[in-house]
N, C-alpha and C positions, 0 to 999 in steps of 0.2 A: 448448578450447571456450569461447565467450563466455558471460558470465553473462546471465541472464534477469531482467527486472524484474517485480515484482508490487506491487500496492497493497493495503494492509490495508484491507479493507472494514469489518470489525468483529471484535470479540473477543466470543465467546459464553461466558457462565458462567465467565470467567477460565480456561477450560480449552482452548478451541479458537479458532483464528483463521481467518477466511474471507478468502482472498486472491483478488484479481482479476488474472488474467493479461492481457497485451496483447490476446490473442484467445482465444476459447474459454470453457468453463465455469469457474466459480469452483473453488477448491481449498481444502478444509478440512484444516488441519494442527494438531497439538498446539501450544498456546501455548508450551510449554516449548522448542520448537524455535527460537523467535524470540529476538532480542536482548531483554534484560529491559526496555530503555527504549522498545521499539517500541509504537506506539499506532495507533489507527484513523487512516487517511489517510496514513500513512507509506509511502514507497517503499522496497521491499526489493530487494536484489540476491540472486539465487540462483545459486550457482556449484557445480559438481561438485567433490568432493574427489578429487584425483588420487593421493593418497598412501595410499589404503587398498585392501584387496583386495575390498571390497564397494562397492556403489553407494551413496554418501552425498552429501549436499549441505550447504552452509553458507548460512544466511540472514544477511545483513548489512544494516544500515540505511544507505541512501544519503542522507546529510545534504543534499547539494547539490540532488538531485532532489526531495527532500521539501520543502525551503525554496522552490524554484522552483514546485512544484505548489501549495503553500499560498498563495503570493503571486498566482499566476495565478487561483486560485479566489476570493481576496479581491477582486481587481480586477473579476472578473465580478459578484460580489455588489454591489460599489460602483456599477458601471455600471447594474445593474438597479434599484437603489434610487434612483439619481439621475434616472432617466428615468420613474419610476413617478409617476402622478398620484394614487395612492391604493391601496387594497387590490386585489389581483388576484383576480378571480372565476374559479373553475374550473367 
């Protein structure tokens, strides 16, 4: 089975992580399940563990996808700020 990717939306009270899947509702998981260096905005791979008798998964940080995502978002921010003539009114 292929791994699924999630983005860490936020960490709440250092105990829970809110994950955004490619589609569907967010998923709340205990912070302890994630890699210790994972932070908001990181891309995680979630893969099932095949070597256990119970259904378990492993969360790993996808360094390349995280870097690519952060660069893409920074590029968007840069383009928005370079075309703005001043404050944006909402």
